[in-house]
C-alpha positions in Angstrom: 101.5 68.1 123.6 101.8 69.5 120.0 99.0 71.5 118.5 97.8 71.6 114.9 95.9 74.7 113.6 93.9 74.7 110.3 92.6 77.7 108.4 90.5 77.4 105.2 89.8 80.5 103.0 89.4 81.9 99.5 91.1 84.9 98.1 89.5 88.2 97.2 88.8 88.4 93.4 91.5 91.1 92.8 94.3 88.7 93.9 95.7 86.0 91.6 97.2 82.8 92.9 100.8 83.7 91.9 100.6 87.0 93.8 99.0 85.3 96.9 101.5 82.5 97.0 104.4 85.0 97.1 102.6 86.8 99.9 102.1 83.5 101.7 105.8 82.6 101.4 106.7 86.0 102.8 104.3 85.7 105.8 105.7 82.3 106.6 109.4 83.3 106.4 109.0 86.8 108.0 106.5 86.0 110.7 105.4 82.4 111.3 108.8 80.7 111.2 110.3 83.2 113.6 107.8 82.5 116.4 108.6 80.4 119.4 107.1 76.9 119.1 106.6 77.0 115.3 107.3 73.5 113.9 106.0 73.5 110.3 103.4 74.9 108.0 101.7 73.3 104.9 99.7 75.3 102.3 97.3 73.5 99.9 94.8 74.7 97.4 91.7 72.9 96.0 90.5 73.0 92.4 87.9 75.6 93.3 90.5 77.9 94.8 90.0 77.3 98.5 93.2 77.3 100.5 93.9 75.1 103.5 96.8 76.0 105.7 98.0 73.6 108.4 100.3 74.8 111.1 102.1 72.6 113.6 103.1 74.2 117.0 105.0 72.7 119.9 102.4 73.8 122.4 99.0 75.4 122.4 100.4 78.3 124.4 102.9 79.1 121.7 100.2 78.9 119.1 98.0 81.3 121.1 100.9 83.8 121.6 101.5 83.9 117.8 97.9 84.2 116.8 97.3 87.0 119.3 99.8 89.1 117.4 99.1 87.9 113.9 96.3 90.3 112.9 98.2 93.4 114.1 101.7 92.5 112.9 103.2 94.6 110.1 104.5 91.4 108.4 101.0 89.9 107.9 99.0 92.9 106.6 99.5 92.2 102.8 98.7 88.5 103.3 95.5 89.3 105.3 94.4 91.9 102.7 94.3 89.2 100.0 91.9 86.9 101.9 88.1 87.0 101.6 87.4 87.2 105.3 83.8 85.9 104.8 85.3 82.5 103.8 87.6 81.9 106.7 87.1 78.8 108.8 89.6 77.8 111.4 90.2 74.9 113.8 92.6 73.6 116.4 93.5 70.1 117.2 95.8 68.3 119.7 98.1 65.7 118.2 97.1 62.2 119.3 100.3 60.5 118.3 
C-alpha cells in the first residue's frame, strides 16, 4: 500500500524563498529521489510563506528507512538549516485508492 507523508513549515528569517527553493531542489535530486520506494514529491507555498511538502512512497517501510537517515545525511543539512524547526508539523497517510 502506498504511503503519503506531509510536512508543513516556515523558513528562518535569514533565508529568502529563492535560496530555499534551490536548496529544496537539491535535497530532492540528491537525496529523496535516490531512495528506494520514492515515487514523487510536491512542494507548495502559501501566501504567508508556509511550505507544504507532500511525498509519495511505495511502502511505509521505505518511507521509514529514508526518514531515519534524513536528519543525519550530508545532502540534507543546508535544507534543514533553512527551516524554522518550531513550525514543523508532519503527518503520514495510507493511500485509499
